[in-house]
C-alpha positions in Angstrom: 17.0 19.1 -5.9 13.8 17.3 -7.1 12.5 14.2 -5.5 12.6 10.8 -7.3 9.0 9.8 -7.8 9.7 6.5 -9.6 8.7 3.0 -8.4 11.9 0.9 -8.8 12.3 -2.7 -7.7 14.0 -1.9 -4.4 10.8 -0.2 -3.1 8.6 -3.3 -3.9 7.9 -6.5 -2.0 8.9 -9.0 -4.7 8.9 -12.5 -3.2 6.5 -14.6 -1.3 8.8 -14.6 1.7 8.7 -10.7 1.7 4.9 -10.9 2.0 4.9 -13.7 4.6 7.4 -11.8 6.8 4.9 -8.9 7.0 2.0 -11.1 7.6 3.8 -13.0 10.4 5.0 -9.9 12.2 2.4 -7.1 11.7 3.3 -4.1 13.8 1.0 -1.5 12.3 -2.5 -2.0 11.0 -4.6 0.7 9.3 -7.9 0.2 7.6 -10.7 2.0 5.8 -13.9 0.8 4.1 -12.1 -0.5 1.0 -8.5 -1.1 2.0 -6.3 -2.6 4.7 -2.6 -1.7 5.3 -0.4 -4.0 7.2 3.1 -2.8 8.0 6.2 -3.8 9.9 9.5 -2.0 10.6 12.3 -4.0 9.0 15.1 -1.4 9.5 15.4 -0.6 5.8 16.3 2.9 4.6 13.1 3.3 2.6 9.5 2.0 2.5 8.6 -1.1 0.4 5.2 -1.8 -0.9 3.3 -5.0 -1.8 -0.2 -5.0 -3.2 -2.8 -7.8 -2.9 -6.1 -7.7 -4.7 -7.8 -11.0 -4.5 -10.0 -12.2 -7.4 -12.6 -13.1 -4.8 -12.9 -9.4 -3.8 -12.5 -7.7 -7.2 -13.8 -10.0 -9.9 -12.7 -8.4 -13.2 -9.0 -8.3 -14.1 -9.4 -4.9 -15.7 -10.6 -3.5 -12.3 -7.9 -5.3 -10.4 -5.2 -3.8 -12.7 -6.8 -0.3 -12.5 -6.7 -0.5 -8.7 -3.1 -1.6 -8.7 -2.1 1.3 -10.8 -3.9 3.7 -8.5 -2.4 2.2 -5.4 1.1 2.3 -6.8 0.6 5.9 -7.9 -0.5 7.1 -4.4 2.4 5.2 -2.8 4.9 6.6 -5.4 3.8 10.1 -4.5 3.9 9.5 -0.7 6.9 7.2 -0.3 9.3 10.0 0.5 7.2 11.1 3.5 6.5 7.6 4.8 8.6 6.0 7.5 10.9 3.1 6.4 8.4 0.2 6.6 7.5 -2.9 4.7 3.9 -2.4 3.7 1.3 -4.8 2.3 -1.8 -3.1 1.0 -4.9 -5.3 0.6 -8.1 -4.4 -1.3 -11.4 -5.3 0.4 -14.5 -6.5 -1.4 -16.1 -3.7 -3.4 -13.0 -1.6 -3.7 -13.5 -1.5 -7.4 -16.9 0.3 -7.1 -15.3 3.7 -6.4 -14.1 6.2 -8.9 -10.4 7.2 -9.1 -10.8 10.4 -7.1 -12.4 8.7 -4.1 -9.8 5.9 -4.2 -7.0 8.5 -4.2 -8.6 10.4 -1.3 -9.1 7.3 0.8 -5.5 6.2 0.2 -4.2 9.6 1.1 -6.1 9.4 4.3 -4.7 5.9 5.0 -1.1 7.1 4.3 -1.5 10.0 6.8 -3.0 7.6 9.4 -0.1 5.2 8.9 2.4 8.0 9.4 0.7 9.1 12.6 0.7 5.5 14.0 4.3 4.9 13.0 5.5 8.0 14.7 4.0 6.9 18.1 
């Protein structure tokens, strides 16, 4: 049986209240040079992802959209191995200066770090 690697609506944080719930009750925090992951356990059966890339941190819309695609892609590949958390992924200033390969490596490292912290 093959895994479902899609990114449907039920694995996304969609509303402002979804995001604010995570911000008000951060249980796990993982960061790197370019990204910050905030997460909380909501008791869902699967992980949910929300992405925030502020215009203040990444000026060009083209770069913000490119980063969002890359972030969604890494989550989409990792979501079956992640614990059931509500996750908000934030881009820090300068995150757009990296190439796709280094962004993917950094995010893979963060997903592994999140798994380790969640299992404790």
